[in-house]
C-alpha positions in Angstrom: -24.8 -41.2 21.0 -24.9 -37.9 19.2 -21.7 -36.3 17.9 -20.7 -32.9 19.3 -21.3 -30.0 16.9 -18.0 -28.8 15.6 -16.9 -25.4 16.6 -16.5 -23.0 13.7 -13.6 -20.7 14.3 -14.0 -17.2 12.9 -11.4 -16.2 10.3 -9.6 -13.1 11.6 -10.5 -10.0 9.7 -7.7 -9.1 7.2 -8.0 -5.4 8.2 -8.2 -3.1 11.2 -10.3 0.0 11.6 -7.9 2.9 12.4 -10.7 5.5 12.4 -14.4 5.6 11.9 -17.0 8.3 12.0 -20.3 9.2 10.2 -18.5 10.1 7.0 -15.5 7.8 6.5 -13.4 4.7 7.4 -9.7 4.6 7.6 -8.5 1.0 7.3 -5.2 -0.8 7.9 -5.2 -3.5 5.2 -3.4 -6.8 5.4 -1.2 -7.8 2.4 -2.9 -10.2 0.0 -6.3 -8.5 0.1 -7.5 -6.5 -2.8 -8.7 -3.0 -2.1 -11.7 -3.3 -4.5 -13.2 -6.1 -6.5 -11.8 -7.2 -9.9 -14.7 -7.6 -12.4 -15.3 -11.2 -13.2 -13.2 -12.6 -10.4 -14.2 -13.8 -6.9 -11.3 -12.6 -4.8 -11.4 -11.5 -1.2 -11.5 -7.7 -1.3 -11.7 -4.9 1.3 -14.7 -3.1 -0.2 -17.0 -6.2 0.0 -15.7 -7.0 3.5 -16.5 -3.4 4.6 -19.9 -3.5 2.9 -20.8 -6.4 5.2 -19.4 -4.6 8.2 -21.6 -1.6 7.4 -24.8 -3.5 6.8 -26.1 -2.6 10.3 -25.5 1.0 9.6 -27.3 0.7 6.2 -24.2 2.2 4.5 -22.0 1.1 1.7 -18.2 1.3 1.6 -17.3 3.8 -1.2 -13.7 3.5 -2.4 -11.7 6.7 -2.4 -8.3 5.4 -3.5 -6.6 2.0 -3.4 -3.3 0.3 -2.7 -1.9 -2.8 -4.4 -3.1 -6.2 -3.3 0.2 -7.2 -1.7 0.9 -3.8 -0.2 -0.2 -3.4 3.4 -1.4 -0.3 5.2 -3.8 2.6 5.1 -6.8 2.9 2.7 -9.8 5.3 3.0 -13.4 4.6 2.2 -16.3 7.0 2.4 -19.7 6.2 3.9 -21.8 8.4 1.6 -21.4 10.0 -1.8 -20.8 13.6 -0.6 -17.9 12.5 1.5 -16.5 10.4 -1.3 -16.8 13.3 -3.8 -14.8 15.6 -1.5 -12.1 12.9 -0.7 -11.7 11.9 -4.4 -11.3 15.5 -5.3 -8.4 15.8 -2.8 -6.7 12.7 -4.1 -7.0 13.8 -7.7 -5.5 17.1 -6.7 -2.7 15.2 -5.0 -3.1 17.2 -1.8 -3.2 14.3 0.8 0.1 13.4 2.3 0.9 9.7 1.5 3.9 8.2 3.2 5.1 4.7 2.8 7.9 2.5 4.2 9.7 0.5 1.5 12.5 -2.1 1.8 14.6 -1.9 -1.4 17.4 -4.1 -2.7 20.9 -2.9 -2.3 22.4 0.1 -0.5 20.9 3.5 -1.4 23.9 5.8 -1.2 22.1 9.2 -0.8 20.4 9.9 2.5 17.5 11.4 0.7 16.5 12.2 -2.9 13.8 12.4 -5.5 12.9 10.1 -8.3 11.5 11.6 -11.5 10.2 9.4 -14.4 7.5 9.4 -17.0 5.4 6.2 -16.8 3.1 4.4 -19.2 1.0 1.2 -19.1 2.3 -1.7 -21.1 0.3 -2.9 -24.0 -1.7 -5.4 -21.9 -2.4 -2.6 -19.3 -1.3 -4.9 -16.5 1.8 -3.1 -15.4 3.6 0.2 -15.6 7.0 0.9 -17.3 9.2 3.9 -17.7 8.2 5.6 -21.0 10.8 6.4 -23.7 8.6 9.2 -25.0 5.6 10.9 -23.5 4.0 9.2 -20.5 2.7 10.6 -17.3 5.1 12.3 -14.9 5.8 10.4 -11.6 7.6 12.0 -8.7 8.6 10.2 -5.6 10.6 11.6 -2.6 12.6 9.3 -0.3 14.7 9.3 2.9 16.9 6.5 4.2 15.6 5.2 7.6 18.1 2.3 7.9 20.8 0.6 5.9 20.7 -3.2 6.3 22.9 -6.0 4.8 21.8 -6.1 1.1 18.9 -3.8 1.5 17.8 -0.3 2.6 14.7 0.7 4.5 13.2 4.0 3.1 10.5 6.5 4.0 8.8 7.2 0.7 6.5 10.2 0.0 4.3 10.3 -3.1 4.0 13.6 -5.0 2.1 11.9 -7.8 0.2 8.7 -7.3 0.3 6.4 -10.3 -0.4 2.7 -10.4 2.7 0.8 -9.0 4.6 4.1 -9.0 7.0 3.3 -6.1 7.7 -0.2 -7.4 8.4 0.9 -10.9 10.5 3.9 -10.1 12.8 2.1 -7.6 13.2 -0.7 -10.0 14.3 1.8 -12.7 16.7 3.3 -10.2 18.4 -0.1 -9.7 16.8 -0.7 -6.3 13.8 -3.0 -6.8 11.6 -3.6 -3.8 12.5 -6.7 -1.8 10.1 -9.5 -2.7 8.6 -7.7 -5.7 8.4 -10.7 -8.1 6.2 -8.8 -10.5 8.8 -6.2 -11.5 12.0 -8.0 -10.7 12.6 -11.6 -11.7 15.5 -11.9 -9.3 13.1 -11.5 -6.4 11.5 -14.8 -7.2 14.1 -16.6 -5.1 13.7 -14.1 -2.2 12.8 -15.9 1.1 12.8 -13.0 3.5 9.4 -11.7 2.5 6.8 -13.4 0.2 5.5 -10.1 -1.3 6.7 -6.7 -2.2 8.1 -4.9 0.9 5.8 -1.9 0.8 3.6 -0.5 3.5 1.2 2.5 3.4 2.4 4.0 6.7 1.0 7.5 7.1 -1.9 9.4 5.6 -3.1 12.9 6.1 -5.9 14.9 4.4 -8.7 17.3 5.1 -11.8 15.8 6.8 -14.7 16.0 4.3 -17.1 17.3 6.9 -15.1 19.6 9.1 -12.4 20.6 6.7 -9.8 20.2 9.4 -6.6 18.3 8.8 -6.6 14.7 10.0 -3.6 12.3 10.2 -3.3 8.6 10.6 -0.6 6.0 11.0 -0.4 2.2 10.7 2.5 0.2 12.2 4.5 -2.2 10.1 2.8 -5.6 9.9 4.3 -8.7 11.4 5.7 -10.1 8.1 7.5 -6.9 7.4 9.0 -6.7 10.9 10.2 -10.3 10.7 11.9 -9.5 7.4 13.7 -6.6 9.0 14.8 -8.7 12.0 16.2 -11.4 9.7 18.1 -8.9 7.7 19.5 -7.2 10.8 20.8 -10.6 12.0 22.9 -11.1 8.9 26.6 -10.2 9.1 27.5 -6.9 7.5 30.0 -7.1 4.6 33.4 -5.6 5.4 
């Protein structure tokens, strides 16, 4: 008697296509997936996944910008070099509107504000730090969305766009991101969220073909929403 052939379940895609046309893709990326490959390492990454998706179109996914591996949310890829050139130019000029939601440790007192630091890479080039002298200016604007027991949910707008900028600046301000073990050792014991609480929420730029403004939004992922629900259920301190 022959054995039945096992059914292979397809692994859910770790991304959702928010927008696609002949020129570009706007993707809502899951946390834990790299935006682009790391040379010499075989890690699941969005660029290679999208290359496979675009095989039938005989196109490649050309990265325009990136977000951190454990940050969720919106990322843009171009489908041809001309579109990529235009989009990269916009990001280098810092004209796109990039809005995040971030859950930070502690109570942020001011309803809104701006963080200004100069950042530099550490000697191993793996992380950023606030520079004592020199460095590259980093400017981040924020607005409080909700104050929770032991944490604050923020809307964060990038004026500049340096590596790990939001994570480093809020750590320097005394409000590290919940779950950010890389920049805050105290977060290693955090159980609410197993990664930094950062989501690329809204993105706006000029379309590389029409030149018209386009705007996109990605809802908070399930793990971020669960973390918020858990925090809201905690008793508030008197």
